C-alpha positions in Angstrom: 30.1 30.9 24.1 32.2 28.1 25.7 31.4 24.4 25.6 31.9 22.2 28.7 35.2 20.9 27.3 36.6 24.4 26.9 36.0 24.6 23.1 34.8 27.9 21.9 31.5 27.8 20.0 30.7 30.6 17.5 27.2 32.0 17.6 25.6 32.8 14.3 22.8 35.2 13.5 20.5 33.2 11.3 17.6 35.6 11.0 16.4 36.9 7.7 18.2 40.1 7.1 17.4 41.3 3.6 14.0 40.1 2.6 11.3 37.5 3.2 11.4 34.3 1.3 9.1 33.9 -1.6 6.7 31.0 -1.8 8.9 28.9 -4.1 11.9 29.4 -1.8 9.7 28.3 1.1 8.7 25.2 -0.8 12.2 24.3 -1.7 13.5 24.9 1.9 10.5 22.8 3.2 11.6 19.9 1.0 15.3 20.5 2.0 14.2 20.2 5.7 12.7 16.8 4.8 16.2 15.7 3.8 15.6 15.7 0.1 18.5 16.1 -2.4 18.5 18.9 -5.0 17.7 16.2 -7.6 14.7 15.0 -5.7 13.5 18.6 -5.1 13.9 19.4 -8.8 11.8 16.3 -9.7 9.1 17.2 -7.2 8.8 20.8 -8.2 9.3 20.2 -12.0 12.4 22.4 -12.1 16.0 21.8 -13.0 18.6 21.1 -10.4 20.3 24.4 -11.4 17.1 26.3 -10.5 17.1 24.5 -7.1 20.8 25.2 -6.5 20.2 28.9 -7.2 17.1 29.0 -5.0 19.0 27.4 -2.1 21.8 29.9 -2.7 19.5 32.9 -2.7 17.7 31.6 0.4 21.0 31.3 2.2 21.8 34.9 1.3 18.4 35.9 2.7 19.4 34.4 6.0 22.9 35.9 5.7 24.5 32.4 5.7 27.9 31.9 4.1 29.5 28.6 3.2 33.1 27.7 4.1 35.1 24.5 4.4 33.9 23.8 7.9 30.2 24.7 7.4 27.4 22.6 5.9 25.2 25.4 4.4 22.2 23.0 4.0 22.1 22.2 7.7 22.4 25.8 8.7 19.7 26.7 6.1 17.4 24.0 7.5 17.9 25.3 11.0 17.4 28.9 9.9 14.2 27.9 8.1 12.9 26.1 11.2 13.7 29.1 13.5 11.9 31.5 11.2 8.9 29.3 10.2 8.6 27.2 13.4 8.4 23.4 13.9 5.7 23.1 11.3 8.5 22.9 8.7 9.4 19.5 10.1 5.9 18.1 10.6 6.2 15.7 7.6 9.2 14.0 9.2 6.8 12.5 11.8 9.3 13.2 14.6 7.5 13.6 18.0 7.6 17.1 19.4 9.9 17.4 22.4 7.5 19.9 23.9 4.5 17.6 24.1 2.2 17.9 27.1 -1.2 16.4 27.8 -4.0 18.9 27.6 -7.0 19.1 29.9 -9.1 17.0 27.4 -6.4 14.3 27.1 -5.0 15.5 23.8 -1.3 15.9 23.2 -0.3 19.6 22.8 2.9 21.2 21.8 4.0 23.7 24.3 6.9 25.5 22.5 7.5 27.7 25.5 9.0 24.7 27.4 12.7 24.4 26.6 
């Protein structure tokens, strides 16, 4: 893929490749998507930071994500989690949906088919 300025953009496959996430991994990634640190996630889940680090690492492997000097694995993991589990993963951030439309009854509806 090529950006408008001619820079080459690498596409990544961030779908789950090996297995589904277990409920604890989903909880940890949901908190990661809220911007929480490993320390904050550990406190909230009553686990050690090492358990959280290992959970994040296992989750990254489930999405086939690899870290390198130019890659922030937490950002990619949050994006992968959102792609796999939908926008609901970000509901607690209280960020307005960019797909909102007014329904027939006057309620705001998320139309995710609009891009």
